[in-house]
C-alpha positions in Angstrom: -14.4 -10.9 4.5 -11.9 -8.5 3.1 -10.9 -5.3 4.9 -11.3 -1.7 3.9 -7.9 0.0 4.1 -6.7 3.5 3.6 -2.9 3.7 3.8 -0.9 6.9 3.6 2.5 6.9 1.9 4.4 10.0 3.1 7.3 9.2 0.8 10.4 11.4 1.4 8.5 14.1 3.2 8.3 15.5 6.7 11.0 16.0 9.3 10.7 13.8 12.4 9.0 16.6 14.3 6.6 17.2 11.5 5.8 13.6 11.0 5.0 13.0 14.7 2.8 16.0 14.7 1.0 14.8 11.6 0.5 11.3 13.1 -0.9 12.8 16.2 -3.3 14.9 14.2 -4.5 11.9 12.2 -4.9 9.8 15.4 -6.8 12.6 17.1 -9.2 13.1 14.2 -9.8 9.3 13.9 -10.5 9.1 17.6 -12.9 12.1 17.4 -14.8 11.4 14.2 -14.3 7.6 13.7 -13.0 5.7 10.7 -16.1 3.6 9.6 -14.4 0.3 10.1 -11.6 1.3 7.8 -8.0 0.1 8.7 -5.9 3.3 8.8 -2.2 2.9 8.0 0.5 5.6 8.1 3.5 4.9 5.8 6.3 6.9 7.5 10.0 7.2 6.7 12.3 4.8 8.5 13.6 7.6 10.7 10.1 8.3 12.0 8.7 4.8 12.6 9.4 4.3 16.3 8.3 7.8 17.2 5.1 7.6 15.1 4.2 4.2 16.6 4.7 5.7 20.0 2.6 8.8 19.2 -0.6 7.0 18.0 -3.0 4.5 19.5 -1.9 1.3 17.6 -5.4 -0.1 18.1 -6.7 2.8 15.9 -3.7 3.4 13.6 -1.3 1.0 12.0 2.2 2.1 11.1 4.0 1.0 7.9 7.5 1.4 6.5 7.8 2.4 2.9 10.4 -0.2 2.0 12.6 -2.9 3.6 15.9 -4.6 2.9 16.0 -7.7 0.8 18.3 -9.4 3.4 17.5 -10.4 6.9 20.7 -8.9 8.4 24.4 -8.5 7.7 26.9 -6.2 6.1 24.5 -4.1 4.1 25.3 -0.5 5.0 22.3 1.8 5.0 19.7 -0.9 4.7 16.8 -1.4 7.2 15.8 -5.0 7.8 12.3 -6.3 8.4 13.1 -7.3 12.0 14.4 -3.7 12.6 11.1 -2.4 11.2 9.1 -4.7 13.4 11.0 -3.6 16.5 9.7 0.0 16.0 6.1 -1.1 16.4 5.3 -1.0 12.7 3.0 -3.8 11.3 3.1 -3.2 7.5 5.7 -2.8 4.8 5.1 -1.2 1.4 6.8 -3.3 -1.2 7.4 -2.8 -4.9 6.2 0.8 -5.2 6.8 2.1 -8.7 9.3 4.6 -7.5 11.4 1.9 -6.0 11.2 -0.1 -9.2 12.0 2.8 -11.4 14.6 4.8 -9.4 16.2 2.0 -7.5 15.9 -0.8 -10.1 14.1 -3.2 -7.9 13.6 -6.4 -9.8 11.0 -9.2 -9.3 13.8 -11.3 -7.7 14.4 -8.5 -5.1 10.7 -8.1 -4.4 10.3 -11.8 -3.9 12.9 -11.7 -1.2 11.2 -8.7 0.5 7.8 -10.2 0.5 9.1 -13.5 1.9 11.0 -11.7 4.7 8.1 -9.5 5.6 5.7 -12.5 5.9 8.3 -14.5 7.8 8.5 -11.7 10.4 4.7 -11.6 10.7 4.2 -8.2 9.1 1.7 -7.3 6.4 3.1 -6.6 2.9 1.3 -3.9 0.9 2.4 -5.1 -2.5 2.3 -2.6 -5.3 1.8 -3.2 -9.0 0.9 -1.1 -12.0 1.8 0.2 -15.5 3.4 3.2 -17.1 1.6 5.5 -19.5 3.2 3.9 -22.6 1.9 0.5 -21.6 -1.6 1.8 -20.9 -1.7 3.6 -24.3 -0.5 0.4 -26.0 -3.4 -1.5 -24.4 -1.2 -4.1 -22.8 -1.8 -3.1 -19.2 -3.5 -6.3 -18.2 -0.7 -8.5 -19.6 1.9 -6.3 -17.8 0.2 -6.4 -14.4 -0.4 -10.2 -14.8 3.4 -10.7 -15.3 4.2 -8.5 -12.3 2.0 -10.7 -10.1 3.2 -14.0 -11.6 6.8 -13.1 -11.0 6.5 -11.9 -7.4 3.5 -13.0 -5.3 1.8 -15.9 -7.2 4.6 -18.2 -5.9 3.2 -17.8 -2.4 1.3 -20.6 -0.6 -2.5 -19.9 -0.3 -2.0 -19.3 3.4 0.8 -16.7 2.9 -1.0 -15.0 0.0 -4.0 -14.5 2.2 -1.9 -12.3 4.5 -0.9 -9.6 2.0 -2.6 -6.5 0.6 -2.3 -5.5 -3.1 -2.2 -1.9 -4.2 -2.7 -1.2 -7.9 -1.0 2.1 -8.9 -1.3 3.3 -12.5 2.1 5.0 -12.7 0.8 7.6 -15.1 -1.6 8.8 -12.4 0.9 9.2 -9.5 1.8 12.8 -8.7 0.6 14.0 -12.1 -2.8 15.2 -11.1 -4.2 12.6 -13.5 -6.4 10.0 -12.1 -7.7 6.8 -13.6 -11.4 7.0 -14.0 -13.4 5.0 -11.4 -14.3 2.6 -14.2 -10.6 2.2 -15.3 -9.6 1.5 -11.7 -12.5 -0.9 -11.2 -11.7 -2.8 -14.4 -8.1 -3.4 -13.4 -8.9 -4.4 -9.8 -11.6 -6.8 -11.0 -9.0 -8.3 -13.4 -6.5 -8.7 -10.6 -9.2 -10.4 -8.4 -10.0 -12.8 -11.3 -6.3 -13.6 -11.7 -6.2 -14.5 -8.0 -9.3 -16.6 -8.3 -7.8 -18.5 -11.2 -4.4 -19.0 -9.4 -5.8 -19.8 -6.0 -9.6 -19.9 -5.5 -12.7 -17.7 -5.3 -12.6 -17.5 -1.5 -9.0 -16.2 -1.4 -9.8 -13.8 -4.2 -12.9 -12.5 -2.4 -11.0 -12.0 0.8 -8.0 -10.2 -0.7 -8.0 -6.4 -0.1 -7.0 -4.6 -3.2 -6.3 -0.9 -3.0 -6.2 1.9 -5.6 -3.2 4.2 -5.6 -2.9 7.2 -7.9 -3.9 10.8 -7.1 -6.8 9.8 -4.9 -8.2 12.9 -3.1 -11.1 13.9 -1.0 -12.9 15.0 -4.2 -12.7 11.6 -6.0 -12.4 9.1 -3.1 -16.1 8.5 -2.7 -16.6 7.6 -6.4 -13.5 5.4 -6.4 -14.5 3.6 -3.2 -18.0 3.0 -4.4 -16.7 0.5 -7.0 -17.2 -3.1 -5.9 -13.5 -4.3 -6.2 -11.8 -1.2 -4.8 -11.2 -1.8 -1.1 -9.5 1.5 -0.3 -6.5 3.5 -1.3 -2.7 3.9 -1.1 -2.6 7.7 -0.7 0.4 9.9 -1.5 0.1 13.7 -1.3 -3.3 13.9 0.3 -2.0 11.8 3.3 0.3 14.7 4.2 -2.7 16.8 5.3 -4.6 15.3 8.2 -8.0 16.7 7.3 -7.7 15.6 3.7 -6.6 12.1 4.8 -9.5 11.8 7.1 -11.9 12.9 4.4 -10.6 10.0 2.2 -10.9 7.6 5.2 -14.5 8.7 5.6 -15.4 8.6 1.9 -17.0 5.2 2.6 
């Protein structure tokens, strides 16, 4: 049975002190009010990972990096390897976020390496896919997302595929205040699930957690999460406020 997951992506926000304080707030609120069987993940900057992992109860809160190196180790100044991430206590890695693809020119080849390294280290990839506004307006979003999946994660064995989480993020709804309607989000996630069933089988498709990412907030989370194929969210701005983040977690 697939898991409900609400993952925060703090992006390039918070100092170390601020991040630890935020993590402690979230941990305290989850301990006090519960999380309704939702897996809660905090996607902190690299500099914060060890401190955030130490500040929360890892039985309640999982910690994720927002990226990883495409190499296991070596002379790659400034990069952070998956083994380094694992050593901090983090258990998840966000891979292929639209900002990484757009601003840092991450290709399918690079993302393939990152997914493989993350799985080999025993961590959970949160693999992101999604289309820009021009693609949505052209009506070719399904073909675009299908290609993203085929070029990156559909080369995995059934066993490895079953270990990852997918996050669909309509790029036109990230940080813009625009949100895909619950029906638009549901339609895309159902399409992705059907692609998985065709590539692998119905059981793997039914067990795969697929998240929605794109201006999810306390005001729209309940409607989004009520859709049958939406298994949670990858949350940006709203994850920077503990009360808002908890409200999204408890939208189920």
